[in-house]
N, C-alpha and C positions, 0 to 999 in steps of 0.2 A: 564787460561781458560781450562776447561775440554774438553775432546774429544767430548762428547755429545753436549756441547754448541757450539763447533766449527762446528760440522756437521749441527746443527740446523741453525746457522748463514749462512753457505754455502748454505744450501737448500733454505733459505729465499732469499738470494741474487740471486740464479739461477732462482727462481720463479719470482722475480721482473724483471730480464733481459728478461725472456721468455714473460712476460706480455707486456713489453715495445716493444719487437720485434713484437708481435702479433698486437699491435695497429698501428705500423708504416707500416706494410705490408712487402713485400719481400725486402731484403737488396740488394743494388746494388752489382752486381758481383756474387751473389749466384743463383744457379738454383732452381726453384720451380717446383716440379713434378705436373703434371696435376691431379686434383681430379677426372676428368672424361676424359678418353682418346678419347671420340667421336670427330670426325672431323666435326664440325658444318659448316654451310654454310659460316659464317664469316671467320672461319679458312681456309676453302677450297678456298675462294676468295683470302685470303692473300697468301696461298701456290701457287695458279695459277699465281698471280701477280709476285711472286718471281722467279718462274721457267719458265716463258713464253719464255725466250730466250734459253732454253736448246735444244741441238741437239744431236742426236746419241742414246739417251735413254730417256725413259719417266719414271715418278715416280707417283704412285697412293698412296696418303696418306691413311693409314689404322688406324693410331692412333696418337693422339697428346700427346707427352711425357711431355712437359713442356716448361717453359720460363725462361729467365735470364734478369734481368734489368741491362741495360748498358746505354750509351747515346742513348737511344732508347730501343729496346727489341730484344733479340735473341729468336728464337723458334726452337724446335726440333720435327720432325715428323718421325715416323716409316713408311716406304714406301715399297710397292712392286714395284720392277723394271719391266718395261714394254718395250718390244722390240719396237724400233722406225721404224723398217722396216717390212712391211707386208710379211707374209709367212716365216719369220725367226723364227724358234722354238728355245727356250732356256730353260734351267732349271729355275724353280722358284727361285727368289733371292730377298733379302731384303736389304735395306740401311737405314741409318738414315740421313735425310736431315736437315741441320741446315740453318736457314734463319735469316737475320738481317733486322729489320724494324726500320728505322731512325725516328727521331722526326717529319719529314715532311710527313711520310706515305709511303716513298719509300721502296721497299723490294728487297733484293738481296741475293744470295746464299753465305753463309759463307764456308760451307764444305759439302761434301757428303761422308759418311763413310760406306763402305760395312759392312753388319751385318752378321757375320759368326756364325751361331747358334752352329756349332760344336766346336767352340773355347770356348763357354761358359760352356760346360760340358765335363769334362775329365773322367767321370766314365767309367771304362772299357777300357780306353786307355792304350796302352802298355807303361810301364815305363822304 
């Protein structure tokens, strides 16, 4: 088989796999980025349900990043951290809040990861 024929067969195979994946929706275990980062009323309700027991700090969701199909669904939100104590001034800070929604609709916190914008860009950093 010539190289051109092998490439054509490989491309056809990849197209068939892509089409099959598109028909079945997101694969279990893979994160699907949100097409629209807007935090809808439904997403805000889900977020509030999952974070209602938090103490010490508050989180205001500013963008919905995406979801992951598991035995239920994981969700990722970019949030602005809010001080929980009136009069306590802090620097603006952000975090990614990961929530798990089980098959019965219960929502819990999986993880809260600080979002360090300085760690994302090292341009001009001393080497």
